[in-house]
N, C-alpha and C positions, 0 to 999 in steps of 0.2 A: 303463311303456310310453313309448317315444319316438315322437314324431310329426315327420315331415319335410315340407317344402314342395317339390313338384316343379315346376320351371319348364319350359315347353315352347316359348315364343315362337311360337305358332301364329297364323295369320291366314287361316282358311278362306275361300276364295272372294274373297280380297282385300277383306274387308268393311271394313277400316280402313286408314288409311295405316300403312306399315311403321314409321315413327318413333314412332307412337302405340303400337303393339303393344310395341315395345322399351321405351319409356318406362313403360308400364304394368307390364310384367314386372319392371323394376328397382324400381319403386315397391313392388310386392308383396314383392319380395325384401327391401327395406329394412324392411318391416313384419314380417317373419318372426319375429324374436326378440321384439319388443314384444308380438306376438300369442301367444307361447308355443311356437312351433315350435322343435324341437331342432337341426334341420339344414335345409340347402337342397340340393336335388338338381338336377343339370343333365342334360338329355336330349340325346343326339346321334344324329341320323339322317343318313346319307350318301346322296347321290344322289337326294334327294327334296325336295319343297318343304314338307315337314312342319315344319321347324324353321328359324327365322331366326337362330339363334345360331351364328355361324361358328366359334367356338372355345370349347368348353365349359370347357376348363381355364382359359382366360383369364377367362371369366365367373366361375368359382368363386374365382379369386384376388381378383376384385373383391369378392365376397361375404365372403371370409375376411379381407380387409384392414382395414376400419375398426374402430376400437375399439368394443367391445360387440357385434361381429359374432358370428353363430352360432358355437359352439365347433367345429363340424365341417362342412366342405363335402365332400360325397361325389360321386364320379364313377365310375360303373360302366359 
């Protein structure tokens, strides 16, 4: 079985500053492989405030770029 980490960059009701939400999602993404996840998934929502990641493909290139990064970054 393969387990992936889904990132959503959500900030319901503006509970935290946006930069804190983004920093936390990137921190969790960096921990994905050391914690045993096989992939990182990006979620894209258009025309809603549900997702603060403006470009999922660019985010996934960040995930796939560093040495030791998860072997697959998936975007559906």
